[in-house]
PDB file of N, H, CA, C and O in Angstrom:
ATOM      1  N   MET A   1     138.308  98.849  63.316  1.00  0.00           N
ATOM      2  CA  MET A   1     139.490  98.369  64.396  1.00  0.00           C
ATOM      3  C   MET A   1     140.061  99.540  65.093  1.00  0.00           C
ATOM      4  O   MET A   1     140.217  99.649  66.309  1.00  0.00           O
ATOM      5  N   LYS A   2     140.391 100.517  64.059  1.00  0.00           N
ATOM      6  H   LYS A   2     140.265 100.429  63.071  1.00  0.00           H
ATOM      7  CA  LYS A   2     141.165 101.697  64.672  1.00  0.00           C
ATOM      8  C   LYS A   2     140.126 102.435  65.599  1.00  0.00           C
ATOM      9  O   LYS A   2     140.380 102.786  66.751  1.00  0.00           O
ATOM     10  N   ARG A   3     138.975 102.619  64.980  1.00  0.00           N
ATOM     11  H   ARG A   3     138.769 102.334  64.044  1.00  0.00           H
ATOM     12  CA  ARG A   3     137.800 103.268  65.986  1.00  0.00           C
ATOM     13  C   ARG A   3     137.599 102.536  67.031  1.00  0.00           C
ATOM     14  O   ARG A   3     137.103 103.168  67.964  1.00  0.00           O
ATOM     15  N   LYS A   4     137.836 101.224  67.265  1.00  0.00           N
ATOM     16  H   LYS A   4     138.239 100.711  66.507  1.00  0.00           H
ATOM     17  CA  LYS A   4     137.510 100.573  68.705  1.00  0.00           C
ATOM     18  C   LYS A   4     138.712 100.836  69.483  1.00  0.00           C
ATOM     19  O   LYS A   4     138.557 101.022  70.690  1.00  0.00           O
ATOM     20  N   LEU A   5     139.838 100.879  69.011  1.00  0.00           N
ATOM     21  H   LEU A   5     139.964 100.728  68.031  1.00  0.00           H
ATOM     22  CA  LEU A   5     141.004 101.167  69.768  1.00  0.00           C
ATOM     23  C   LEU A   5     140.867 102.551  70.309  1.00  0.00           C
ATOM     24  O   LEU A   5     141.092 102.697  71.510  1.00  0.00           O
ATOM     25  N   ILE A   6     140.518 103.624  69.565  1.00  0.00           N
ATOM     26  H   ILE A   6     140.335 103.505  68.589  1.00  0.00           H
ATOM     27  CA  ILE A   6     140.341 104.936  69.961  1.00  0.00           C
ATOM     28  C   ILE A   6     139.215 105.095  71.096  1.00  0.00           C
ATOM     29  O   ILE A   6     139.416 105.829  72.064  1.00  0.00           O
ATOM     30  N   LEU A   7     137.970 104.343  70.927  1.00  0.00           N
ATOM     31  H   LEU A   7     137.807 103.747  70.141  1.00  0.00           H
ATOM     32  CA  LEU A   7     136.891 104.200  71.681  1.00  0.00           C
ATOM     33  C   LEU A   7     137.548 103.753  73.182  1.00  0.00           C
ATOM     34  O   LEU A   7     137.418 104.481  74.165  1.00  0.00           O
ATOM     35  N   ILE A   8     138.279 102.444  73.227  1.00  0.00           N
ATOM     36  H   ILE A   8     138.384 101.852  72.428  1.00  0.00           H
ATOM     37  CA  ILE A   8     138.770 102.113  74.320  1.00  0.00           C
ATOM     38  C   ILE A   8     139.456 103.049  75.082  1.00  0.00           C
ATOM     39  O   ILE A   8     139.160 103.271  76.256  1.00  0.00           O
ATOM     40  N   PHE A   9     140.478 103.691  74.407  1.00  0.00           N
ATOM     41  H   PHE A   9     140.718 103.511  73.453  1.00  0.00           H
ATOM     42  CA  PHE A   9     141.326 104.647  74.967  1.00  0.00           C
ATOM     43  C   PHE A   9     140.745 105.666  75.569  1.00  0.00           C
ATOM     44  O   PHE A   9     141.044 105.844  76.751  1.00  0.00           O
ATOM     45  N   ILE A  10     139.843 106.525  74.968  1.00  0.00           N
ATOM     46  H   ILE A  10     139.601 106.381  74.008  1.00  0.00           H
ATOM     47  CA  ILE A  10     138.886 107.452  75.588  1.00  0.00           C
ATOM     48  C   ILE A  10     138.166 106.784  76.817  1.00  0.00           C
ATOM     49  O   ILE A  10     137.992 107.498  77.804  1.00  0.00           O
ATOM     50  N   SER A  11     137.771 105.597  76.844  1.00  0.00           N
ATOM     51  H   SER A  11     137.913 105.017  76.042  1.00  0.00           H
ATOM     52  CA  SER A  11     136.856 105.122  77.840  1.00  0.00           C
ATOM     53  C   SER A  11     137.678 104.947  79.138  1.00  0.00           C
ATOM     54  O   SER A  11     137.203 105.069  80.267  1.00  0.00           O
ATOM     55  N   LEU A  12     138.996 104.641  78.845  1.00  0.00           N
ATOM     56  H   LEU A  12     139.382 104.543  77.927  1.00  0.00           H
ATOM     57  CA  LEU A  12     140.334 104.519  80.022  1.00  0.00           C
ATOM     58  C   LEU A  12     140.653 105.678  80.442  1.00  0.00           C
ATOM     59  O   LEU A  12     141.009 105.729  81.620  1.00  0.00           O
ATOM     60  N   LEU A  13     140.639 106.681  79.823  1.00  0.00           N
ATOM     61  H   LEU A  13     140.351 106.639  78.867  1.00  0.00           H
ATOM     62  CA  LEU A  13     141.452 107.867  80.103  1.00  0.00           C
ATOM     63  C   LEU A  13     140.878 108.408  81.371  1.00  0.00           C
ATOM     64  O   LEU A  13     141.744 108.653  82.211  1.00  0.00           O
ATOM     65  N   PRO A  14     139.788 108.633  81.694  1.00  0.00           N
ATOM     66  CA  PRO A  14     139.109 109.142  83.086  1.00  0.00           C
ATOM     67  C   PRO A  14     139.576 108.369  84.137  1.00  0.00           C
ATOM     68  O   PRO A  14     139.979 108.891  85.177  1.00  0.00           O
ATOM     69  N   ILE A  15     139.556 107.004  83.931  1.00  0.00           N
ATOM     70  H   ILE A  15     139.229 106.581  83.086  1.00  0.00           H
ATOM     71  CA  ILE A  15     139.797 105.920  85.035  1.00  0.00           C
ATOM     72  C   ILE A  15     141.287 106.293  85.217  1.00  0.00           C
ATOM     73  O   ILE A  15     141.557 106.549  86.390  1.00  0.00           O
ATOM     74  N   LEU A  16     142.313 106.389  84.360  1.00  0.00           N
ATOM     75  H   LEU A  16     142.094 106.181  83.407  1.00  0.00           H
ATOM     76  CA  LEU A  16     143.786 106.638  84.315  1.00  0.00           C
ATOM     77  C   LEU A  16     144.017 107.747  85.096  1.00  0.00           C
ATOM     78  O   LEU A  16     144.854 107.751  85.998  1.00  0.00           O
ATOM     79  N   ALA A  17     143.153 108.921  84.734  1.00  0.00           N
ATOM     80  H   ALA A  17     142.473 108.918  84.001  1.00  0.00           H
ATOM     81  CA  ALA A  17     143.402 110.409  85.251  1.00  0.00           C
ATOM     82  C   ALA A  17     143.112 110.412  86.490  1.00  0.00           C
ATOM     83  O   ALA A  17     143.732 111.252  87.143  1.00  0.00           O
ATOM     84  N   CYS A  18     142.114 109.529  87.261  1.00  0.00           N
ATOM     85  H   CYS A  18     141.610 108.847  86.730  1.00  0.00           H
ATOM     86  CA  CYS A  18     141.716 109.531  88.478  1.00  0.00           C
ATOM     87  C   CYS A  18     142.212 108.548  89.465  1.00  0.00           C
ATOM     88  O   CYS A  18     141.813 108.456  90.626  1.00  0.00           O
ATOM     89  N   SER A  19     143.180 107.771  88.858  1.00  0.00           N
ATOM     90  H   SER A  19     143.504 107.845  87.915  1.00  0.00           H
ATOM     91  CA  SER A  19     143.790 106.670  89.620  1.00  0.00           C
ATOM     92  C   SER A  19     144.822 106.979  90.704  1.00  0.00           C
ATOM     93  O   SER A  19     145.241 106.033  91.370  1.00  0.00           O
ATOM     94  N   HIS A  20     145.233 108.112  90.923  1.00  0.00           N
ATOM     95  H   HIS A  20     144.892 108.880  90.382  1.00  0.00           H
ATOM     96  CA  HIS A  20     146.257 108.734  91.878  1.00  0.00           C
ATOM     97  C   HIS A  20     145.727 108.869  93.236  1.00  0.00           C
ATOM     98  O   HIS A  20     144.960 109.806  93.456  1.00  0.00           O
ATOM     99  N   ASP A  21     146.061 107.983  94.261  1.00  0.00           N
ATOM    100  H   ASP A  21     146.684 107.221  94.082  1.00  0.00           H
ATOM    101  CA  ASP A  21     145.437 108.164  95.459  1.00  0.00           C
ATOM    102  C   ASP A  21     146.776 108.091  96.314  1.00  0.00           C
ATOM    103  O   ASP A  21     147.587 107.166  96.342  1.00  0.00           O
ATOM    104  N   SER A  22     146.808 109.392  97.057  1.00  0.00           N
ATOM    105  H   SER A  22     146.149 110.144  97.034  1.00  0.00           H
ATOM    106  CA  SER A  22     147.997 109.467  98.093  1.00  0.00           C
ATOM    107  C   SER A  22     147.754 108.677  99.155  1.00  0.00           C
ATOM    108  O   SER A  22     148.707 108.597  99.930  1.00  0.00           O
ATOM    109  N   ASN A  23     146.671 107.992  99.480  1.00  0.00           N
ATOM    110  H   ASN A  23     145.897 108.057  98.850  1.00  0.00           H
ATOM    111  CA  ASN A  23     146.490 107.410 100.745  1.00  0.00           C
ATOM    112  C   ASN A  23     146.060 105.984 100.409  1.00  0.00           C
ATOM    113  O   ASN A  23     145.303 105.376 101.166  1.00  0.00           O
ATOM    114  N   SER A  24     146.560 105.415  99.221  1.00  0.00           N
ATOM    115  H   SER A  24     147.174 105.910  98.606  1.00  0.00           H
ATOM    116  CA  SER A  24     146.539 104.146  98.773  1.00  0.00           C
ATOM    117  C   SER A  24     147.072 103.154  99.616  1.00  0.00           C
ATOM    118  O   SER A  24     146.506 102.081  99.824  1.00  0.00           O
ATOM    119  N   GLU A  25     148.386 103.564 100.214  1.00  0.00           N
ATOM    120  H   GLU A  25     148.845 104.436 100.046  1.00  0.00           H
ATOM    121  CA  GLU A  25     149.302 102.853 101.142  1.00  0.00           C
ATOM    122  C   GLU A  25     149.848 103.719 102.118  1.00  0.00           C
ATOM    123  O   GLU A  25     150.072 104.887 101.800  1.00  0.00           O
ATOM    124  N   PRO A  26     150.101 103.306 103.284  1.00  0.00           N
ATOM    125  CA  PRO A  26     150.475 103.859 104.530  1.00  0.00           C
ATOM    126  C   PRO A  26     151.878 104.448 104.127  1.00  0.00           C
ATOM    127  O   PRO A  26     152.662 103.767 103.466  1.00  0.00           O
ATOM    128  N   LYS A  27     152.152 105.613 104.503  1.00  0.00           N
ATOM    129  H   LYS A  27     151.515 106.165 105.040  1.00  0.00           H
ATOM    130  CA  LYS A  27     153.353 106.208 104.210  1.00  0.00           C
ATOM    131  C   LYS A  27     154.042 106.904 105.464  1.00  0.00           C
ATOM    132  O   LYS A  27     153.232 107.573 106.106  1.00  0.00           O
ATOM    133  N   TYR A  28     155.199 106.911 105.917  1.00  0.00           N
ATOM    134  H   TYR A  28     155.857 106.368 105.395  1.00  0.00           H
ATOM    135  CA  TYR A  28     155.902 107.440 107.033  1.00  0.00           C
ATOM    136  C   TYR A  28     156.949 108.281 106.743  1.00  0.00           C
ATOM    137  O   TYR A  28     157.652 108.084 105.752  1.00  0.00           O
ATOM    138  N   GLY A  29     157.168 109.385 107.655  1.00  0.00           N
ATOM    139  H   GLY A  29     156.597 109.544 108.460  1.00  0.00           H
ATOM    140  CA  GLY A  29     158.277 110.340 107.424  1.00  0.00           C
ATOM    141  C   GLY A  29     159.733 109.836 107.785  1.00  0.00           C
ATOM    142  O   GLY A  29     159.906 108.694 108.211  1.00  0.00           O
ATOM    143  N   GLU A  30     160.603 110.583 107.631  1.00  0.00           N
ATOM    144  H   GLU A  30     160.462 111.511 107.286  1.00  0.00           H
ATOM    145  CA  GLU A  30     162.038 110.379 108.017  1.00  0.00           C
ATOM    146  C   GLU A  30     161.926 109.971 109.748  1.00  0.00           C
ATOM    147  O   GLU A  30     162.687 109.102 110.173  1.00  0.00           O
ATOM    148  N   THR A  31     161.197 110.474 110.451  1.00  0.00           N
ATOM    149  H   THR A  31     160.578 111.181 110.106  1.00  0.00           H
ATOM    150  CA  THR A  31     161.146 110.288 111.950  1.00  0.00           C
ATOM    151  C   THR A  31     160.298 108.997 112.287  1.00  0.00           C
ATOM    152  O   THR A  31     160.062 108.673 113.451  1.00  0.00           O
ATOM    153  N   ALA A  32     159.841 108.259 111.158  1.00  0.00           N
ATOM    154  H   ALA A  32     160.033 108.522 110.212  1.00  0.00           H
ATOM    155  CA  ALA A  32     158.764 107.130 111.425  1.00  0.00           C
ATOM    156  C   ALA A  32     157.459 107.430 111.718  1.00  0.00           C
ATOM    157  O   ALA A  32     156.635 106.526 111.862  1.00  0.00           O
ATOM    158  N   LEU A  33     157.085 108.917 111.854  1.00  0.00           N
ATOM    159  H   LEU A  33     157.753 109.651 111.737  1.00  0.00           H
ATOM    160  CA  LEU A  33     155.800 109.368 111.910  1.00  0.00           C
ATOM    161  C   LEU A  33     154.892 109.109 110.759  1.00  0.00           C
ATOM    162  O   LEU A  33     155.394 108.848 109.666  1.00  0.00           O
ATOM    163  N   PRO A  34     153.447 109.163 110.926  1.00  0.00           N
ATOM    164  CA  PRO A  34     152.613 108.918 109.774  1.00  0.00           C
ATOM    165  C   PRO A  34     152.671 110.194 109.012  1.00  0.00           C
ATOM    166  O   PRO A  34     152.832 111.278 109.573  1.00  0.00           O
ATOM    167  N   SER A  35     152.519 110.033 107.552  1.00  0.00           N
ATOM    168  H   SER A  35     152.388 109.152 107.096  1.00  0.00           H
ATOM    169  CA  SER A  35     152.588 111.223 106.917  1.00  0.00           C
ATOM    170  C   SER A  35     151.660 111.188 105.926  1.00  0.00           C
ATOM    171  O   SER A  35     151.752 111.944 104.959  1.00  0.00           O
ATOM    172  N   ASN A  36     150.572 110.221 106.076  1.00  0.00           N
ATOM    173  H   ASN A  36     150.498 109.607 106.861  1.00  0.00           H
ATOM    174  CA  ASN A  36     149.260 110.314 105.214  1.00  0.00           C
ATOM    175  C   ASN A  36     148.336 109.787 106.201  1.00  0.00           C
ATOM    176  O   ASN A  36     148.697 109.221 107.233  1.00  0.00           O
ATOM    177  N   CYS A  37     146.903 110.031 105.787  1.00  0.00           N
ATOM    178  H   CYS A  37     146.610 110.491 104.949  1.00  0.00           H
ATOM    179  CA  CYS A  37     145.724 109.558 106.636  1.00  0.00           C
ATOM    180  C   CYS A  37     145.794 108.085 106.817  1.00  0.00           C
ATOM    181  O   CYS A  37     145.527 107.742 107.968  1.00  0.00           O
ATOM    182  N   ARG A  38     146.099 107.054 105.939  1.00  0.00           N
ATOM    183  H   ARG A  38     146.315 107.333 105.003  1.00  0.00           H
ATOM    184  CA  ARG A  38     145.888 105.836 106.148  1.00  0.00           C
ATOM    185  C   ARG A  38     146.815 105.591 107.160  1.00  0.00           C
ATOM    186  O   ARG A  38     146.359 104.913 108.081  1.00  0.00           O
ATOM    187  N   SER A  39     148.129 105.982 107.282  1.00  0.00           N
ATOM    188  H   SER A  39     148.499 106.532 106.534  1.00  0.00           H
ATOM    189  CA  SER A  39     148.967 105.453 108.224  1.00  0.00           C
ATOM    190  C   SER A  39     148.726 106.043 109.550  1.00  0.00           C
ATOM    191  O   SER A  39     148.931 105.358 110.552  1.00  0.00           O
ATOM    192  N   TYR A  40     148.212 107.530 109.660  1.00  0.00           N
ATOM    193  H   TYR A  40     148.045 108.086 108.846  1.00  0.00           H
ATOM    194  CA  TYR A  40     147.728 108.193 110.704  1.00  0.00           C
ATOM    195  C   TYR A  40     146.679 107.421 111.458  1.00  0.00           C
ATOM    196  O   TYR A  40     146.736 107.332 112.685  1.00  0.00           O
ATOM    197  N   ILE A  41     145.785 106.899 110.796  1.00  0.00           N
ATOM    198  H   ILE A  41     145.739 106.972 109.800  1.00  0.00           H
ATOM    199  CA  ILE A  41     144.673 106.289 111.292  1.00  0.00           C
ATOM    200  C   ILE A  41     145.059 104.949 111.977  1.00  0.00           C
ATOM    201  O   ILE A  41     144.531 104.623 113.040  1.00  0.00           O
ATOM    202  N   GLN A  42     145.945 104.213 111.384  1.00  0.00           N
ATOM    203  H   GLN A  42     146.375 104.478 110.521  1.00  0.00           H
ATOM    204  CA  GLN A  42     146.375 103.022 111.801  1.00  0.00           C
ATOM    205  C   GLN A  42     147.090 103.178 113.190  1.00  0.00           C
ATOM    206  O   GLN A  42     146.831 102.550 114.217  1.00  0.00           O
ATOM    207  N   VAL A  43     147.951 104.051 113.025  1.00  0.00           N
ATOM    208  H   VAL A  43     148.162 104.561 112.192  1.00  0.00           H
ATOM    209  CA  VAL A  43     148.800 104.422 114.371  1.00  0.00           C
ATOM    210  C   VAL A  43     147.842 104.886 115.493  1.00  0.00           C
ATOM    211  O   VAL A  43     148.084 104.481 116.630  1.00  0.00           O
ATOM    212  N   SER A  44     146.803 105.677 115.292  1.00  0.00           N
ATOM    213  H   SER A  44     146.606 106.007 114.369  1.00  0.00           H
ATOM    214  CA  SER A  44     145.819 105.968 116.223  1.00  0.00           C
ATOM    215  C   SER A  44     145.057 104.896 116.848  1.00  0.00           C
ATOM    216  O   SER A  44     144.850 104.853 118.060  1.00  0.00           O
ATOM    217  N   VAL A  45     144.653 104.055 116.037  1.00  0.00           N
ATOM    218  H   VAL A  45     144.821 104.089 115.052  1.00  0.00           H
ATOM    219  CA  VAL A  45     143.830 102.897 116.364  1.00  0.00           C
ATOM    220  C   VAL A  45     144.785 102.007 117.229  1.00  0.00           C
ATOM    221  O   VAL A  45     144.315 101.451 118.221  1.00  0.00           O
ATOM    222  N   ASP A  46     145.976 101.862 116.932  1.00  0.00           N
ATOM    223  H   ASP A  46     146.358 102.314 116.126  1.00  0.00           H
ATOM    224  CA  ASP A  46     146.838 101.099 117.688  1.00  0.00           C
ATOM    225  C   ASP A  46     146.984 101.712 119.148  1.00  0.00           C
ATOM    226  O   ASP A  46     146.850 100.994 120.139  1.00  0.00           O
ATOM    227  N   ALA A  47     147.255 103.014 119.235  1.00  0.00           N
ATOM    228  H   ALA A  47     147.364 103.597 118.430  1.00  0.00           H
ATOM    229  CA  ALA A  47     147.491 103.762 120.340  1.00  0.00           C
ATOM    230  C   ALA A  47     146.085 103.501 121.278  1.00  0.00           C
ATOM    231  O   ALA A  47     146.181 103.115 122.443  1.00  0.00           O
ATOM    232  N   TRP A  48     144.971 103.721 120.725  1.00  0.00           N
ATOM    233  H   TRP A  48     144.893 104.035 119.779  1.00  0.00           H
ATOM    234  CA  TRP A  48     143.904 103.603 121.425  1.00  0.00           C
ATOM    235  C   TRP A  48     143.685 102.129 121.925  1.00  0.00           C
ATOM    236  O   TRP A  48     143.077 101.981 122.985  1.00  0.00           O
ATOM    237  N   ARG A  49     144.111 101.093 121.278  1.00  0.00           N
ATOM    238  H   ARG A  49     144.605 101.214 120.417  1.00  0.00           H
ATOM    239  CA  ARG A  49     143.897  99.883 121.648  1.00  0.00           C
ATOM    240  C   ARG A  49     144.969  99.619 122.555  1.00  0.00           C
ATOM    241  O   ARG A  49     144.663  98.625 123.214  1.00  0.00           O
ATOM    242  N   ALA A  50     146.013 100.033 122.861  1.00  0.00           N
ATOM    243  H   ALA A  50     146.262 100.840 122.326  1.00  0.00           H
ATOM    244  CA  ALA A  50     146.992 100.024 123.782  1.00  0.00           C
ATOM    245  C   ALA A  50     146.858 100.779 124.943  1.00  0.00           C
ATOM    246  O   ALA A  50     147.764 100.840 125.773  1.00  0.00           O
ATOM    247  N   GLY A  51     145.749 101.385 125.069  1.00  0.00           N
ATOM    248  H   GLY A  51     145.012 101.335 124.394  1.00  0.00           H
ATOM    249  CA  GLY A  51     145.364 102.204 126.108  1.00  0.00           C
ATOM    250  C   GLY A  51     145.951 103.927 126.208  1.00  0.00           C
ATOM    251  O   GLY A  51     145.522 104.810 126.951  1.00  0.00           O
ATOM    252  N   GLU A  52     146.746 103.986 125.474  1.00  0.00           N
ATOM    253  H   GLU A  52     147.094 103.269 124.870  1.00  0.00           H
ATOM    254  CA  GLU A  52     147.335 105.131 125.365  1.00  0.00           C
ATOM    255  C   GLU A  52     146.500 106.558 125.612  1.00  0.00           C
ATOM    256  O   GLU A  52     146.828 107.447 126.398  1.00  0.00           O
ATOM    257  N   TYR A  53     145.388 106.543 124.772  1.00  0.00           N
ATOM    258  H   TYR A  53     145.122 105.821 124.134  1.00  0.00           H
ATOM    259  CA  TYR A  53     144.407 107.661 124.708  1.00  0.00           C
ATOM    260  C   TYR A  53     142.817 106.919 124.694  1.00  0.00           C
ATOM    261  O   TYR A  53     142.499 105.785 124.336  1.00  0.00           O
ATOM    262  N   ASP A  54     142.161 107.801 125.115  1.00  0.00           N
ATOM    263  H   ASP A  54     142.419 108.723 125.406  1.00  0.00           H
ATOM    264  CA  ASP A  54     140.768 107.116 125.165  1.00  0.00           C
ATOM    265  C   ASP A  54     140.086 107.618 123.731  1.00  0.00           C
ATOM    266  O   ASP A  54     140.645 108.354 122.917  1.00  0.00           O
ATOM    267  N   ALA A  55     138.755 107.055 123.606  1.00  0.00           N
ATOM    268  H   ALA A  55     138.301 106.457 124.267  1.00  0.00           H
ATOM    269  CA  ALA A  55     138.251 107.254 122.209  1.00  0.00           C
ATOM    270  C   ALA A  55     137.906 108.651 121.931  1.00  0.00           C
ATOM    271  O   ALA A  55     137.575 108.917 120.776  1.00  0.00           O
ATOM    272  N   GLU A  56     137.927 109.448 122.676  1.00  0.00           N
ATOM    273  H   GLU A  56     138.196 109.232 123.615  1.00  0.00           H
ATOM    274  CA  GLU A  56     137.413 110.881 122.475  1.00  0.00           C
ATOM    275  C   GLU A  56     138.646 111.577 121.790  1.00  0.00           C
ATOM    276  O   GLU A  56     138.592 112.160 120.708  1.00  0.00           O
ATOM    277  N   GLU A  57     139.758 111.436 122.568  1.00  0.00           N
ATOM    278  H   GLU A  57     139.803 110.962 123.448  1.00  0.00           H
ATOM    279  CA  GLU A  57     140.920 112.028 122.083  1.00  0.00           C
ATOM    280  C   GLU A  57     141.316 111.391 120.824  1.00  0.00           C
ATOM    281  O   GLU A  57     141.853 112.145 120.012  1.00  0.00           O
ATOM    282  N   THR A  58     141.160 110.101 120.469  1.00  0.00           N
ATOM    283  H   THR A  58     140.724 109.488 121.128  1.00  0.00           H
ATOM    284  CA  THR A  58     141.701 109.518 119.215  1.00  0.00           C
ATOM    285  C   THR A  58     140.858 110.014 118.187  1.00  0.00           C
ATOM    286  O   THR A  58     141.483 110.408 117.202  1.00  0.00           O
ATOM    287  N   MET A  59     139.411 110.128 118.116  1.00  0.00           N
ATOM    288  H   MET A  59     138.904 109.808 118.917  1.00  0.00           H
ATOM    289  CA  MET A  59     138.673 110.642 117.321  1.00  0.00           C
ATOM    290  C   MET A  59     138.902 112.250 116.991  1.00  0.00           C
ATOM    291  O   MET A  59     138.800 112.745 115.869  1.00  0.00           O
ATOM    292  N   ASN A  60     139.177 112.835 117.998  1.00  0.00           N
ATOM    293  H   ASN A  60     139.260 112.433 118.910  1.00  0.00           H
ATOM    294  CA  ASN A  60     139.522 114.322 117.850  1.00  0.00           C
ATOM    295  C   ASN A  60     140.960 114.628 116.993  1.00  0.00           C
ATOM    296  O   ASN A  60     141.186 115.590 116.259  1.00  0.00           O
ATOM    297  N   ALA A  61     141.763 113.611 117.294  1.00  0.00           N
ATOM    298  H   ALA A  61     141.580 112.830 117.890  1.00  0.00           H
ATOM    299  CA  ALA A  61     142.947 113.659 116.518  1.00  0.00           C
ATOM    300  C   ALA A  61     142.872 113.337 115.017  1.00  0.00           C
ATOM    301  O   ALA A  61     143.375 114.004 114.112  1.00  0.00           O
ATOM    302  N   ILE A  62     142.131 112.157 114.902  1.00  0.00           N
ATOM    303  H   ILE A  62     141.723 111.616 115.637  1.00  0.00           H
ATOM    304  CA  ILE A  62     141.669 111.528 113.332  1.00  0.00           C
ATOM    305  C   ILE A  62     140.995 112.971 112.792  1.00  0.00           C
ATOM    306  O   ILE A  62     141.542 113.551 111.854  1.00  0.00           O
ATOM    307  N   GLU A  63     139.957 113.450 113.330  1.00  0.00           N
ATOM    308  H   GLU A  63     139.513 112.979 114.092  1.00  0.00           H
ATOM    309  CA  GLU A  63     139.312 114.494 112.778  1.00  0.00           C
ATOM    310  C   GLU A  63     140.207 115.745 112.427  1.00  0.00           C
ATOM    311  O   GLU A  63     140.190 116.213 111.288  1.00  0.00           O
ATOM    312  N   ARG A  64     140.921 116.230 113.344  1.00  0.00           N
ATOM    313  H   ARG A  64     140.935 115.850 114.269  1.00  0.00           H
ATOM    314  CA  ARG A  64     141.862 117.105 113.169  1.00  0.00           C
ATOM    315  C   ARG A  64     142.923 117.082 111.975  1.00  0.00           C
ATOM    316  O   ARG A  64     143.142 118.020 111.209  1.00  0.00           O
ATOM    317  N   ASN A  65     143.562 115.784 111.963  1.00  0.00           N
ATOM    318  H   ASN A  65     143.384 115.021 112.585  1.00  0.00           H
ATOM    319  CA  ASN A  65     144.477 115.574 110.946  1.00  0.00           C
ATOM    320  C   ASN A  65     143.959 114.979 109.447  1.00  0.00           C
ATOM    321  O   ASN A  65     144.443 115.300 108.361  1.00  0.00           O
ATOM    322  N   CYS A  66     142.816 113.998 109.679  1.00  0.00           N
ATOM    323  H   CYS A  66     142.423 113.737 110.561  1.00  0.00           H
ATOM    324  CA  CYS A  66     142.154 113.379 108.604  1.00  0.00           C
ATOM    325  C   CYS A  66     140.875 113.733 108.075  1.00  0.00           C
ATOM    326  O   CYS A  66     140.381 113.160 107.104  1.00  0.00           O
ATOM    327  N   GLY A  67     140.249 114.808 108.791  1.00  0.00           N
ATOM    328  H   GLY A  67     140.650 115.274 109.580  1.00  0.00           H
ATOM    329  CA  GLY A  67     138.661 115.315 108.470  1.00  0.00           C
ATOM    330  C   GLY A  67     138.870 116.144 107.344  1.00  0.00           C
ATOM    331  O   GLY A  67     139.915 116.337 106.723  1.00  0.00           O
ATOM    332  N   ILE A  68     137.657 116.643 107.147  1.00  0.00           N
ATOM    333  H   ILE A  68     136.808 116.486 107.652  1.00  0.00           H
ATOM    334  CA  ILE A  68     137.721 117.478 105.939  1.00  0.00           C
ATOM    335  C   ILE A  68     138.580 118.588 105.563  1.00  0.00           C
ATOM    336  O   ILE A  68     138.879 118.950 104.425  1.00  0.00           O
ATOM    337  N   TYR A  69     138.934 119.075 106.678  1.00  0.00           N
ATOM    338  H   TYR A  69     138.691 118.781 107.603  1.00  0.00           H
ATOM    339  CA  TYR A  69     140.095 119.997 106.530  1.00  0.00           C
ATOM    340  C   TYR A  69     141.570 119.849 107.089  1.00  0.00           C
ATOM    341  O   TYR A  69     142.407 120.711 107.356  1.00  0.00           O
ATOM    342  N   GLY A  70     141.615 118.289 107.189  1.00  0.00           N
ATOM    343  H   GLY A  70     140.936 117.588 106.973  1.00  0.00           H
ATOM    344  CA  GLY A  70     142.955 117.664 107.805  1.00  0.00           C
ATOM    345  C   GLY A  70     144.028 118.067 107.022  1.00  0.00           C
ATOM    346  O   GLY A  70     143.915 118.260 105.811  1.00  0.00           O
ATOM    347  N   SER A  71     145.137 118.216 107.683  1.00  0.00           N
ATOM    348  H   SER A  71     145.229 118.060 108.667  1.00  0.00           H
ATOM    349  CA  SER A  71     146.472 118.429 107.068  1.00  0.00           C
ATOM    350  C   SER A  71     147.194 117.360 106.435  1.00  0.00           C
ATOM    351  O   SER A  71     148.265 117.636 105.894  1.00  0.00           O
ATOM    352  N   LEU A  72     146.679 115.943 106.421  1.00  0.00           N
ATOM    353  H   LEU A  72     145.809 115.719 106.860  1.00  0.00           H
ATOM    354  CA  LEU A  72     147.605 114.764 105.862  1.00  0.00           C
ATOM    355  C   LEU A  72     146.943 114.306 104.628  1.00  0.00           C
ATOM    356  O   LEU A  72     147.288 113.260 104.079  1.00  0.00           O
ATOM    357  N   TRP A  73     145.869 115.165 104.112  1.00  0.00           N
ATOM    358  H   TRP A  73     145.588 116.015 104.558  1.00  0.00           H
ATOM    359  CA  TRP A  73     145.251 114.416 102.810  1.00  0.00           C
ATOM    360  C   TRP A  73     146.009 114.407 101.748  1.00  0.00           C
ATOM    361  O   TRP A  73     146.013 113.438 100.988  1.00  0.00           O
ATOM    362  N   ASP A  74     146.700 115.404 101.562  1.00  0.00           N
ATOM    363  H   ASP A  74     146.696 116.191 102.179  1.00  0.00           H
ATOM    364  CA  ASP A  74     147.601 115.518 100.237  1.00  0.00           C
ATOM    365  C   ASP A  74     149.038 115.357 100.613  1.00  0.00           C
ATOM    366  O   ASP A  74     149.837 116.044  99.978  1.00  0.00           O
ATOM    367  N   GLU A  75     149.430 114.677 101.408  1.00  0.00           N
ATOM    368  H   GLU A  75     148.781 114.118 101.924  1.00  0.00           H
ATOM    369  CA  GLU A  75     150.867 114.485 101.659  1.00  0.00           C
ATOM    370  C   GLU A  75     151.160 113.109 100.850  1.00  0.00           C
ATOM    371  O   GLU A  75     152.294 112.629 100.837  1.00  0.00           O
TER     372      GLU A  75
END
């Protein structure tokens, strides 16, 4: 019985260790600006749909902020 509990605990440990995702829900700063990629992408899509920006501008901004070197990944 004790061995089974230890085995279950060891099996769950990697899952629990990797469960933190800073983009799991949208977050906004004090000025209501997006502060993580999830919120930034939604704001960008909403602005594109409203005709504020064209697709090229929107995609460039998403890449700049949420691309491989984006500044909003670990916020």
